[in-house]
C-alpha positions in Angstrom: 0.0 0.0 0.0 1.6 3.3 -1.0 2.2 5.8 1.7 1.6 9.6 1.5 4.9 10.2 -0.2 4.2 7.5 -2.9 7.2 5.4 -1.8 5.2 2.2 -1.5 6.4 1.2 2.1 4.6 2.4 5.2 7.9 2.0 7.3 10.0 5.1 8.1 13.4 4.1 6.9 16.2 6.3 8.1 14.3 7.9 11.1 15.8 7.8 14.5 15.4 5.5 16.5 15.1 2.6 14.2 13.8 0.4 17.1 10.6 2.6 17.0 10.3 3.7 13.4 11.7 0.5 11.9 8.7 -1.6 13.0 5.0 -1.9 12.1 2.9 0.5 10.1 2.8 4.3 10.2 0.0 5.2 12.7 -2.5 8.1 12.3 -0.5 11.3 12.5 -2.9 12.7 15.2 -1.9 9.8 17.6 1.8 10.3 17.0 1.5 14.1 17.6 -0.5 13.4 20.8 2.3 11.1 21.9 4.8 13.7 21.1 2.8 16.3 23.2 2.9 13.9 26.1 6.7 13.5 25.7 7.1 17.3 25.7 4.9 17.5 28.9 7.3 15.1 30.6 10.3 17.3 29.4 8.6 20.4 30.9 8.2 18.5 34.1 11.9 17.6 34.0 12.9 21.2 33.4 10.7 22.4 36.3 12.3 19.8 38.6 15.8 20.8 37.6 14.9 24.5 38.0 13.7 23.7 41.4 16.8 21.8 42.3 18.9 24.7 41.2 16.8 27.2 43.2 17.0 25.1 46.3 20.7 24.7 45.9 21.3 28.5 45.2 18.9 30.2 47.7 19.7 30.6 51.3 16.7 28.8 52.8 15.9 28.7 56.5 17.1 25.0 56.9 20.3 23.2 57.6 22.7 23.3 54.7 22.9 19.5 54.5 19.1 19.2 54.2 19.1 21.9 51.5 21.8 20.1 49.4 20.0 16.7 49.9 16.7 18.1 48.7 18.3 19.7 45.7 20.0 16.4 44.8 16.7 14.6 45.2 14.9 17.1 42.9 17.6 16.7 40.3 17.3 12.9 40.5 13.6 13.3 40.1 14.2 15.4 37.0 16.5 12.7 35.7 13.8 10.1 36.3 11.3 12.3 34.6 13.5 12.7 31.5 14.0 8.8 31.3 10.3 8.4 31.5 9.7 11.0 28.8 11.9 8.9 26.4 10.8 5.5 27.4 7.1 6.5 27.4 7.4 8.1 24.0 9.3 5.2 22.3 7.0 2.5 23.9 3.9 4.2 22.9 4.9 4.9 19.4 6.1 1.3 18.9 2.8 0.0 20.4 0.9 2.1 18.1 2.9 0.9 15.0 2.6 -2.7 15.9 -1.0 -2.5 17.1 0.0 -3.7 20.6 -1.2 -2.8 24.0 0.2 0.5 25.4 3.2 0.0 27.7 3.0 0.3 31.4 4.4 3.4 33.1 6.8 2.0 35.7 8.2 5.4 36.5 5.2 7.0 38.1 5.3 5.3 41.5 9.0 5.9 42.1 8.7 9.5 40.9 5.7 10.2 43.2 7.4 8.5 46.1 10.6 10.6 45.7 8.6 13.8 45.4 6.6 12.9 48.6 9.9 12.3 50.4 11.2 15.7 49.1 8.0 17.4 50.3 8.3 15.8 53.9 12.0 16.7 54.0 11.2 20.3 53.1 8.7 20.6 55.9 10.8 18.7 58.5 14.0 20.7 57.6 12.1 24.1 57.6 10.4 23.4 61.0 13.8 22.1 62.5 15.6 25.4 61.5 
């Protein structure tokens, strides 16, 4: 079946990553674009977490310096986890759409939520202790 470009193949040769674009059939562009918007939302979350980590590290907050650095590191790790989820989620979903497979599980949400809850508790405890 010819694709929109008239090339005959529905696969996307030469697109990166081949592990995603080299399998299955080209999905409806609306679904791919929605998947890309979700990826970008995760990237925005990553940027916000990294900005929060930088702010906590740079500001003179009313808490012990060790707690402040620990919270900044935890926020940066949450940002890293969010960036990894952005890529894994995008690739897994795109591959699932192309192969008509079930959507992948999101294994990152629970660890990310747990880490951010720990950060929130640490903020409160460190602020009250100061």
